[in-house]
VEXDREN-238153 format. One record per residue (C-alpha): residue in one letter; x, z, y. Coordinates in steps of 0.25 Angstrom, whole numbers, plus 2048, in hexadecimal, padded with zeros to 3 digits. Each point is the difference from the previous one (the first is absolute). Example, Ala and Ser with C-alpha at 12.3 -4.5 7.8 and 13.67 -1.06 7.14 Angstrom:
2
A83181F7EES8067FE80E
//
This chain:
403
M54FB84F93I7FE7F77F4F7F67F5800Q8017F57F6G80F8017FFR8027FA80DV80680380DL7F780180CG80680380EG80D8067FAV7F88097F7V7FD7FE7F1F7F18017FDL7F98057F4V7FC7F37FAF7EF8107DCC7F88137BDV7FB8007F4A8057FF7F1F8087F47FEF7F77F3801A7F3808801G7F57FB809I8077F2804A7F67F980AT7FC7F27FFP7FC7FC80EA7F47F7803A8047F2805A7FE7FE80FQ8037F3808Y80D7FF808D8007F3807W80680480DE7FC7FB80EA80780380DV7F780580BV80B804809G80D7F8800G8047F77F5G7F97F4805A7F3807804T7F97FD80EL80680D805G80F800800N80A80B7FBG7FE80D806F7F27FD805G8077F5809D80B80A804A80D7FF7F8D80480E805N7F48067F8Q8098017F4G7F980A7F7I7F18037FBG80180F7FFA7F28037FCM7F37F97FDA7F28057FDM7F27FC7FFF7F6807809N7F27FD806G8007F27FAR80D7FC806L80E7FF7FBF80A807809A80F7FE800A80B807807S80D7F8804S80C806805H80B7FA809H80E8037FCS8057FF80EG7FB80D806L7F27FB805T7F38067FCF7F97FC7F4Q7F47F7800L7F28027F8W7F97F47FCW7F37FE7F9T7F87F57F9D7F17FE7FCD8027F47F7G80F8027FBT8057F3807S7FD80280FW80780C806T7FE80780DK80A809807H7F980E801A80C807807D80E7FE804D80380C808G80380A7F6F7F2807803G80580180ED80D8077FDA80C7F7801N8088097F6N7F77FD7F5L8087F57F9G7F97FF7F3V7F58047F6L8048037F2A7F38077FBM7F17FD801A7F58077F9V7F18017FFF7FB80E800D7F2806803G7FB7F3806N80C7FD809L80C7F8800Y80D807803A80D7FA804A80D808801T80C7FB809V80F800800N80480780EN80F802800T80080680EA7F580B800G7FB8017F2A7F67F87F8Q7F1800803I7F37FD7F8Y7F47F9806R7F37FD7FAT7F47F7802A7F18017FCN7FD7F1804G80D7F97FET8017FE80FD80180D808W80C8097FCT80280F802R80D8077FEV7FD80C7F6A80F8047FEN80980280CN80F7FD800G8068047F2I7F38077FDM80680D802N80E7FD800A8077F6809N80B7FD7F6N7F57FA7F7N8047F2805A7F77F87F6V7F48037F7I8047F87F4C7F48027F7L7F1804800A7F88057F4V7F38067FDH80080C7F7D7F580A7FDG7F77FC80CQ80C80080AL8097F6806F80F8037FFA80C7FA808G80E8007FBT80B7FE80BE80E7FD802N80880B807Q8107FE801V80180F804E7F88097F8G7FD7F77F5G7F37F87FDQ7F3807802I7F18007FCY7F4803808R7F18007FCT7F27FF807S7F28017FBN7FA7FB80DG80A7F6805T80380880CL80680E7FCW80D7FF7F9Y80680B7F8P80F8007FAV8018007F1V80F7FD7FFV80A80180CD80E8017FAG8027F47F7F7FC8097F4G80B80A804L80B7F4801P8027F980DA8067F57F9N7F27FC7FBR7FF7F880DA7F27FB7FEV7F48027F8A7FF7F17FCS7F48007F7L7F48097FDQ7F77FF7F4S7F48077FBY8008017F0G7FA8097F6G7FB80A80AR80E802807L8067F980CY80E7FA7FDA80A7FD80BG80C7F77FET80D802809Y80A7F7806K80F804801D80C7F9807S80F8007FET80C7F8802L8007FB7F2K7F18007FEN8018097F4L7F880D804P7F48007F7A7F2800805E7F680C7FCL7F28007FBW7F880D803R7F18037FDT7F680B804Q7F38057FBD7FD80A80BL8087FA80CV80880D801N8088007F3W8097F37FDE8067FD7F3S80C7F67FFK7FE7F57F7W80B7F67FDA80980480CD80C7F87F9G7FB7F2803F7FB7FF7F2G80E8037FBD8077F5809S80680580DY7FF7F3806N7F1801800M80080580FA7F27FE803Y7F28017FAP7F97F680AS7F47FD7F8M7F68077F6A7F37FB7FAV7F68047F5Y7FD7F57F6D7FA8017F2G80080F801Y80F801803L80880380CF80A7F5804V80C803809G8087F5806T80F803804T80A7FA80AQ80F7FE7FDL8087FA80BN80E8017FAV8017F27FAV80E8037FBF7FD80C7F7G7F1800800A7F77F77F6G7F57FD809C7F3807803E7F88067F5V7F18037FCW7FD80C7F8R7F28057FAW7FB80D7FBD7F38047F9G7FF80E807V8038087F4D80C80A803L8057FF7F1H8027F1802S80B7F9807P7FE7F580AQ8037F27FBQ8087F5807V7F77F3801G8097F47FET80E7FF804G80880480DG7FE7F680BF7F77F87F8G80D7FA7FAS8077FF80EK80880B807T7FD7F980DS7F18047FEV80280D808S7F3806802A7F28017FAT7F980080DR7F18007FEF7F68007F4F7F37F8801Q7F47FF7F7F7F97F37FFG7F77FA7F5G80380B7F7D80F7FE801L80B809805L80A7F9809V80C805807G8087FA80CV80F7FF7FFE80A7FF80BN80B7F67FDP8097F980BG7FF7F37F8G7F1800802G7F680B7FDK7F98017F3L7F28047FBM7FF8057F2R7F48027F7F80080B7F5Q7FF7FB7F2G80380C7F8I80A80B7FEL80B7F57FDS7FE7F580AW7FB7FB80DD7FB7F2804T8067F980CL7F57FB809V8097FE80CA80F7FE7FED8057FA80DG7F980680CF7F47F77FEG80A7F4801N80780580CV80C8087FDN80080680EN7F48087FBV80880B7FBA7F580A7FCT7F18027FFF7FB80D806G7F2800806G7F47FB7F8A7F18017FET7F57FA7F8F7F67F980AN7F47F77FDG8047FF7F1S80F7FC803L80D808800Y8077FF80DV80F804801G80980080CT80F7FD800T80D804807N8077F4806L80B80380AT8037F2802Q7F37F9803G7F680B801A7F78067F6E7F67F97F7V7F38037FAY7FB7FA7F3R7F38017F8S7FC7FE7F1S7F37FC7FCG7F98067F4A7F580A7FDS80480E803I7FA80C7F9F80480880CS7FA80180ED80C805808S80F800801F8078087F6E80D807805S80580D7FBG7F68007F5N7F4802809T7F87F6806D7FF80880DA80F802803W80E7FA801S80D8037F9G80C7FF809T80C7F87FCV80F803801G80A7F57FE
//
């Protein structure tokens, strides 16, 4: 199973255009003076005081608190932490919601007044839990939802008044399920869009009245291209850019976002020999128009292998980037360029990627993956025009990451 491009317990875990030059955005200025609130010299050390907490898989604001899910990369259950003030953290759960096989949480979503958290469970299949008060959790989807081969829920998204879950399934291919009440789930896609090689639905995004789904493929040379699909009626699916945007080394679409009227898609390229690094593309939703690549491959470095997550803060569009020499955080500056906000893992090259993030109390919080010292969390001050986290183009949902 893929999780942030790392090996956990011997299994790899799942770590998401217009006419030329038209509609170039000029983002509003926001403050990005970063302060460590977990690790990096903060009162609470790396990994919330436990170096084995090596990745922040998901974060969400709910009921006046900021929640963060941290995962052990040693086969132990995930931990769930929360904070009221952004600096003092309380361990909310460390037992995988009572199931020792729940090793991680890659997706959270706020839907219909509840916070949902979806697990990684490599033994009996992924589960989904929810809470109405932030304290008491109830399982609302059993192992694998409807198929025990669904060993992880990678992404959650809200579309047309329903909550959707995208899974990893190494046997039949990634699947999609939906619910309107949070407890009764119905299958939407059960076969990797007809191709088991689409091992995961890595991102989901509502855009222009349609639901978009990005896939993840794996191969020895990391050169099977990801696919993007869309539907208007949840029955008939149309393939869009099933060729990795013309580059077979774009093996995953781990992140999607809607910004300034465009659909943005981030890619993963793990072949650092023949690949050019991850890419970001945007499209205006007009079928007669082609998508445009935004900036250069790998933001100038082929070791920037995955555009892991999109965030919005203070009017800006940001994207987290996985890089073994220190994760990056880039700000969209228009069709030609990105501004580098973080170039070196917040000053720690062991912070190889930025995944979970949320807006809380007027600051943007981002969590890292650090396999050496334990995960860290940083926040940036500044007025935000958004009231919640932004993942997958929806303030209510996450986009999974592949890397």
